[in-house]
C-alpha positions in Angstrom: 130.6 87.8 116.6 129.4 86.5 113.2 130.4 88.5 110.2 127.7 90.1 108.1 128.5 87.8 105.2 128.3 84.6 107.4 125.1 85.8 109.1 123.5 86.5 105.7 124.4 82.9 104.5 123.0 81.4 107.7 119.8 83.4 107.4 119.3 82.5 103.8 119.7 78.8 104.7 117.1 79.1 107.4 114.7 80.9 104.9 115.2 78.2 102.3 114.4 75.5 104.9 111.3 77.3 105.8 110.1 77.2 102.2 109.9 73.5 102.4 109.1 72.8 106.0 106.3 75.2 107.0 102.9 73.8 106.6 100.1 76.0 105.2 97.5 77.2 107.7 94.7 77.0 105.0 93.4 73.4 104.8 93.7 71.6 101.5 90.7 72.1 99.2 89.5 70.3 96.1 91.5 71.2 93.1 89.8 73.4 90.5 90.1 74.7 86.9 90.1 78.3 85.8 90.3 79.4 82.1 91.1 75.8 81.2 94.1 75.7 83.5 94.2 73.4 86.6 94.3 75.1 90.1 96.2 73.3 92.9 94.9 73.7 96.4 96.8 70.8 98.0 100.0 71.9 99.9 101.7 68.5 99.5 101.6 68.9 95.7 103.5 72.2 95.7 106.8 70.3 96.1 110.2 71.7 96.8 110.9 75.2 95.4 114.3 77.0 95.2 114.4 80.7 95.2 117.0 83.0 93.7 119.1 84.4 96.5 118.0 88.0 97.0 121.5 89.0 98.2 123.4 87.5 95.2 123.8 89.6 92.0 122.9 88.3 88.6 126.6 87.7 87.9 127.0 85.7 91.2 128.5 88.3 93.5 127.3 88.2 97.2 125.8 91.5 98.5 127.3 92.2 101.9 126.8 95.9 102.4 124.1 98.5 102.2 126.1 100.4 99.6 126.3 97.3 97.3 122.5 96.7 97.7 121.7 100.3 96.8 124.2 100.7 94.0 124.2 97.3 92.4 121.6 94.8 93.5 118.6 97.0 94.0 118.9 98.7 90.6 119.3 95.4 88.7 116.3 93.9 90.5 114.2 97.0 89.9 115.0 97.1 86.2 114.3 93.3 85.7 111.0 93.4 87.5 110.0 96.6 85.7 110.8 95.3 82.2 109.7 91.6 82.7 106.7 91.9 85.1 104.9 95.2 85.2 106.4 97.2 82.3 108.3 100.5 82.3 106.6 103.8 82.0 107.5 105.2 78.5 109.0 108.6 78.1 105.9 109.6 76.2 103.7 109.2 79.2 101.5 112.3 79.7 102.5 115.0 82.1 99.9 115.5 84.9 98.5 118.9 85.7 96.9 119.0 89.1 93.9 121.2 89.8 92.0 121.7 93.1 88.4 121.7 91.8 86.6 122.3 95.1 87.4 122.8 98.8 85.0 122.1 101.7 86.5 123.6 104.8 83.7 122.0 107.0 83.7 118.5 105.8 82.8 115.5 108.0 80.9 117.7 110.4 83.6 120.3 110.6 86.4 117.8 111.4 88.1 117.9 108.1 89.0 120.0 105.0 88.0 118.1 101.9 89.6 118.8 98.5 88.4 117.4 95.2 91.5 117.0 93.0 91.8 116.4 89.3 95.1 115.4 87.7 94.7 116.1 84.0 96.8 113.9 81.9 98.5 115.8 79.1 96.5 119.1 79.1 94.0 121.0 81.2 91.2 119.5 79.2 92.5 115.9 79.1 91.1 113.0 81.1 91.8 113.4 84.8 92.9 111.3 87.8 90.1 111.6 90.3 91.2 112.1 94.0 89.4 113.1 97.1 91.7 114.3 99.9 90.7 114.9 103.6 93.0 116.5 106.1 92.2 117.4 109.8 90.6 120.8 110.1 92.4 121.5 113.4 95.9 120.4 112.2 98.7 122.9 113.0 101.3 121.2 110.9 101.5 118.9 107.9 100.0 115.5 108.5 100.8 112.0 107.3 98.2 110.7 104.7 96.9 107.2 104.0 96.2 107.0 100.3 93.7 104.3 99.2 93.8 103.1 95.6 90.2 102.1 95.6 87.7 100.1 93.5 84.8 102.2 94.9 85.3 105.9 94.6 83.9 108.1 97.3 84.6 109.7 100.7 83.0 107.1 102.9 80.5 107.7 105.7 80.1 107.2 109.4 78.6 103.8 110.4 74.8 104.0 110.1 72.3 102.1 112.3 70.3 99.2 110.8 66.8 100.1 109.6 64.5 100.4 112.6 67.4 100.6 115.1 67.9 103.5 117.5 70.9 105.6 116.4 73.5 106.1 119.1 73.9 109.5 120.6 77.4 109.7 119.0 77.6 108.1 115.6 80.1 105.2 115.4 83.1 105.9 113.3 83.7 103.0 110.9 87.3 101.8 110.8 88.7 102.6 107.4 86.4 105.6 106.9 87.7 109.1 106.4 86.5 110.0 109.9 88.6 107.1 111.3 91.8 108.6 109.9 91.0 112.2 110.8 90.3 111.1 114.4 93.7 109.3 114.5 95.6 112.4 113.2 96.0 111.3 109.6 94.8 112.7 106.3 93.0 110.3 104.0 92.9 110.2 100.2 91.0 107.9 97.9 92.0 107.5 94.2 89.6 106.3 91.6 91.9 103.7 90.0 89.9 103.4 86.8 90.3 107.1 86.2 94.0 106.4 85.5 93.5 103.4 83.2 90.4 101.2 82.6 90.1 97.7 84.0 87.7 95.5 82.1 88.2 92.2 80.2 87.7 94.1 76.9 91.3 93.7 75.9 93.7 95.4 75.8 92.4 98.1 78.1 94.4 100.7 76.3 92.0 103.5 76.9 93.3 106.4 79.1 96.9 106.9 80.4 98.4 104.1 78.3 96.6 105.3 75.2 97.8 108.9 75.9 101.3 107.6 76.3 101.6 105.9 72.9 104.3 107.3 70.7 103.4 108.6 67.2 102.6 105.6 65.0 102.5 103.2 68.0 99.3 101.2 68.4 100.2 99.2 71.5 102.8 99.4 74.3 106.1 97.6 73.6 106.6 94.2 75.3 108.6 95.8 78.1 106.2 98.8 78.5 103.5 99.4 81.1 100.5 97.2 81.7 97.6 98.6 83.7 99.2 97.8 87.1 102.2 99.9 86.2 99.8 102.7 84.9 97.9 102.7 88.2 101.2 102.8 90.1 102.3 105.7 87.9 99.1 107.5 88.9 100.0 107.1 92.6 103.4 108.6 91.9 101.8 111.5 90.1 99.7 112.1 93.3 103.0 112.0 95.2 104.0 114.9 93.0 100.9 116.8 94.1 101.5 116.0 97.8 104.9 117.7 97.6 103.0 121.0 96.8 100.3 120.8 99.4 101.2 122.5 102.7 98.6 120.5 104.6 100.3 117.2 103.7 103.6 115.7 105.1 104.8 114.3 101.8 107.5 112.3 103.6 104.9 110.3 105.5 102.7 108.9 102.8 101.2 105.4 103.2 99.4 103.7 100.4 97.0 100.7 100.4 95.1 98.7 97.9 93.4 95.3 97.6 93.6 92.4 95.2 95.0 93.7 91.9 95.4 97.0 93.6 97.3 95.2 96.3 99.7 94.1 93.6 99.7 97.8 92.4 100.7 99.4 95.7 103.4 96.8 96.2 104.9 97.8 92.8 104.3 101.5 93.4 106.2 101.3 96.8 109.0 99.4 95.3 109.4 101.8 92.3 108.8 105.1 94.1 111.0 105.6 97.1 109.1 108.7 98.2 106.3 106.4 99.4 107.0 105.9 103.1 104.8 102.8 103.9 102.8 100.2 102.0 99.9 98.0 103.2 99.2 95.5 100.5 96.0 93.5 101.0 95.5 90.1 99.3 97.8 90.9 96.4 98.4 87.2 95.7 99.9 86.1 92.5 101.4 88.9 90.5 101.9 90.6 93.9 103.8 89.3 96.8 102.8 85.6 96.6 105.7 83.5 95.3 105.3 82.7 91.6 107.3 79.5 91.9 104.7 78.0 94.2 102.1 76.1 92.2 99.2 76.9 94.6 96.1 78.8 93.8 96.4 81.4 91.0 99.5 81.2 88.9 101.2 83.3 86.2 99.5 81.1 83.6 96.1 82.0 85.1 96.9 85.7 85.2 98.0 86.0 81.5 95.4 83.6 80.0 93.7 85.5 77.1 90.3 85.6 78.8 91.7 87.0 82.0 94.2 89.7 82.9 97.2 89.9 80.5 96.7 93.6 80.1 97.6 94.2 83.7 101.2 93.2 83.0 104.0 93.9 80.5 103.9 91.7 77.4 107.1 90.1 78.6 105.3 88.6 81.6 103.8 86.0 79.3 107.2 84.3 79.1 106.9 83.0 82.6 103.4 81.3 82.3 104.8 77.9 81.3 107.5 77.9 84.0 108.0 80.7 86.6 111.4 79.1 87.5 112.8 80.6 84.3 112.6 84.0 85.8 115.8 85.4 87.4 113.7 86.7 90.4 110.7 85.8 92.4 108.4 88.0 94.4 110.6 88.1 97.6 112.8 90.3 95.4 109.8 92.6 94.8 109.1 92.8 98.5 112.8 93.4 99.3 112.7 96.5 97.0 110.7 98.3 99.7 113.5 98.0 102.2 114.3 99.8 104.5 110.8 101.3 104.3 108.0 99.4 106.1 105.6 97.1 104.3 102.7 95.0 105.7 101.4 92.0 103.7 97.9 91.5 104.9 96.1 88.3 103.7 92.8 86.5 104.3 92.5 83.2 106.1 90.3 81.5 103.5 91.7 83.1 100.4 93.5 80.1 99.0 93.3 81.5 95.5 95.7 84.3 96.6 98.1 81.9 98.4 98.6 83.7 101.8 101.3 81.1 102.6 103.2 82.1 99.5 103.1 85.8 100.7 104.4 84.7 104.1 107.3 82.8 102.6 108.1 85.8 100.3 108.4 88.0 103.4 110.6 85.4 105.1 112.9 85.3 102.1 113.0 89.1 101.8 114.0 89.6 105.4 117.8 89.4 104.8 117.6 92.6 102.9 115.8 94.4 105.7 118.4 93.1 108.2 121.3 94.1 105.9 119.8 97.7 106.0 119.5 97.7 109.7 115.8 97.0 109.9 113.8 94.0 111.0 111.6 91.5 109.1 110.1 88.1 109.9 112.2 86.8 112.8 110.7 83.3 112.8 109.6 80.9 110.1 106.5 79.9 112.2 103.4 80.7 110.2 101.3 83.5 111.6 98.2 82.8 113.7 94.9 84.5 112.6 94.8 88.1 113.8 98.5 88.1 114.7 100.7 90.6 113.0 104.2 89.1 112.8 107.4 90.9 111.8 108.6 94.5 112.2 109.4 96.9 109.4 108.4 94.0 107.1 105.3 92.4 108.6 102.7 89.8 107.7 99.1 89.5 108.9 96.5 86.8 108.5 93.0 88.3 108.8 90.0 86.1 109.7 88.1 86.3 106.4 88.5 85.7 102.7 89.7 87.8 99.7 89.8 91.5 100.7 89.5 90.9 104.4 90.7 93.9 106.4 91.8 94.7 110.0 92.0 98.5 110.0 92.8 98.6 113.7 96.0 96.5 113.2 96.8 98.4 110.0 96.5 101.6 112.0 98.8 100.1 114.7 101.4 99.4 111.9 101.1 103.0 110.6 101.4 104.5 114.0 104.5 102.5 114.8 106.3 103.4 111.6 104.9 106.9 110.7 104.5 108.3 114.2 107.0 106.2 116.2 104.3 105.1 118.6 
């Protein structure tokens, strides 16, 4: 039998070959220009990239055991990504006081109990994180919950017929709606992300949580302190605090999801808070799971351009705009921080801007950590077909659509497998 060390070396070699040999499924497109910065959409122009070995410490020691991963490599990766990419949460961040504002025990036609929650940041009269939580009305024990960090805040509705059409006798339950989760035995929560911190291009978006977290005399976060992505992730963790107090919720089976910049957010939230059981990151792209060293679609330079999204990241992230290769890590290290907990990277077929191929390659390169911890990742370097979920505890999915494309039925299958053992 191969030793763990030799197996790890062989697997890393396979992963590295895949970075240079797998052809992207998205056809080449005409190159573009965003914020005065060229955008490459031609796979052949990406060139050869070399990733830092996720199982070699910064001082060159190979990581061959779960103990060494947990005690040495994981902490140093977490600290580096925290301080250099998203920013650490300062000790002066506000304490969150949760209040159940209202309860509707007959929500969704009597199928659910709905709670309106407010997480006041700092004091009972301070700005509050807005959350709506549904749990099954007929549940006899705590239930797992899918928590959606959402651009649109609201409970969702059953699918409605087109104008003039005859409504079915039984209304159709729309996949992704609260009813959908209730009928599948889950709770469902939606967080208004902009109630945690604002998200406009009126720089620097220092308006709610990050403003409340400024130390006396401080006018802006330090270069290694939180950008808005870290603030939104902090809000998810504060909701995790609430879940641990709600007897209707199984706080050990919490899944989180988000799309685009919120896909980046849930990836970081899951990496940073090990209480989160499962992550579904939709179209996170650059700044999320897509490899930063790949010059394809959006790049670090595009993200931190003054007219775009520098506020979403720590000030230190600016350092990598000119050359992402100067970073000690890449996003496969971010994905690996979820191990051994399950994570699904869900992408859109025509979303070249977000570089789905780069997300797939990050998953391939993160797989050795899952294997080291007794879990399974991407077993083949063959690029996924549309609608085919590949992998295991670490999975990748290409949805037929563009940015923000979803496949709730496959996402539900992933949740059922890992949260219910189905």
